[in-house]
C-alpha positions, 0 to 999 in steps of 0.5 A, a space after each residue: 234046532 233054532 227058535 226064532 226070538 221075539 223081543 220085547 226091547 226094540 231100540 228106538 234112537 233113530 231120528 231121537 235128537 242125542 246129547 253132544 256127548 253121545 250115549 247109547 246102552 248096549 242091546 241085544 238087536 245086533 244088526 248081524 242076526 245070527 250073532 244075536 244072543 236069541 238066535 243062539 239060544 236052544 231052547 230046552 226041552 219040555 214036556 208042557 206048556 211053561 214060562 220062566 224068567 231068570 235074571 242074569 248080568 253079564 260084563 259087554 265088552 267094546 266089541 259087544 262080546 259077553 264077559 263074566 256073565 252069570 244069573 241068579 237062581 230062585 228055583 231048581 227046574 230054572 237050572 236048564 234054561 240058566 245052562 243055554 243062556 250061559 252057553 250061548 253067551 260064550 258066542 253071542 254078540 251084542 251092540 256095544 254101548 256108546 257113552 261119552 262118544 266112545 264104545 264102553 264096558 259096561 255092566 249090564 242087568 238083564 231078564 231073559 224069559 221063556 215061553 212054551 205053549 203048544 209047538 210053539 217056543 219064544 224067548 223074550 228079553 228085558 234089557 232091566 233088571 225090573 226095580 219096582 220103581 223104575 218099571 212102575 215109571 217106565 213100565 217093563 220094556 224100558 232100558 236100565 242105567 248101564 255102569 261103565 266098568 274102569 279100574 274098579 279100584 274097590 276090588 284092591 281095598 275091600 276083602 278078598 277072603 272074608 265072604 261079603 255081598 253088598 247091594 248099593 243103591 244110586 239115582 242115575 240121571 239122563 246126563 249119566 251121572 250117579 249121585 247119592 249111593 247108599 249100601 245095605 248088606 246082603 249076605 257074609 260079612 260087612 267090610 271096613 268103612 275103607 272097603 263101603 267108601 271105595 265102592 260108594 267112591 266107584 258108583 260116583 266117579 264111574 260114567 254111565 249109559 242112561 236108562 231109556 224109555 221110548 228111545 229117550 234118555 230118562 233118570 232111574 233108580 241104579 242098583 248094583 251088587 258088590 261082593 266076592 
């Protein structure tokens, strides 16, 4: 059985003046409702009222297809919800991002909230990973910046066998340009300076769909993990 999805995000660019180089983030509001992720997720069986939030990521193609999707599992009870999302992601279609006037493949970070209250089953989507400084500035429903995926040269320079996980922080302006990146280790080895520099160069040289708040492009903090 399919459940109606209640979107916490409504992308309000209609009537909003864009810059000469059109910018539009990838969103879940595909014009064909049957293609939407929310209408493809089957709510897992639950026996009591509950709510849970899962934090996920995906590469969104220029056709709006979800690739290389995954989630960060925080609690074992979340597993059925992660599985439900990953199954639906294989067939769902998003409205693709437009960056510098053309459809672009982007790295999307988002959250999905599952709520069961009595007989009601609701699924809410948030197009941001809830980084505190951005939530404080723009509220929980803002759309986070989305990095355009290119050649990703860091993958040729960084270790392939030794495990590592790094978090990169940067500033992304409303013009879709990144500045002031920094790296902190999360797990595994600390890669060589060449690897770190290649990752920071990727952040600086990539284009971005900037963050949006109430349909307006805004500056924001951007974070992305890199590893193997």
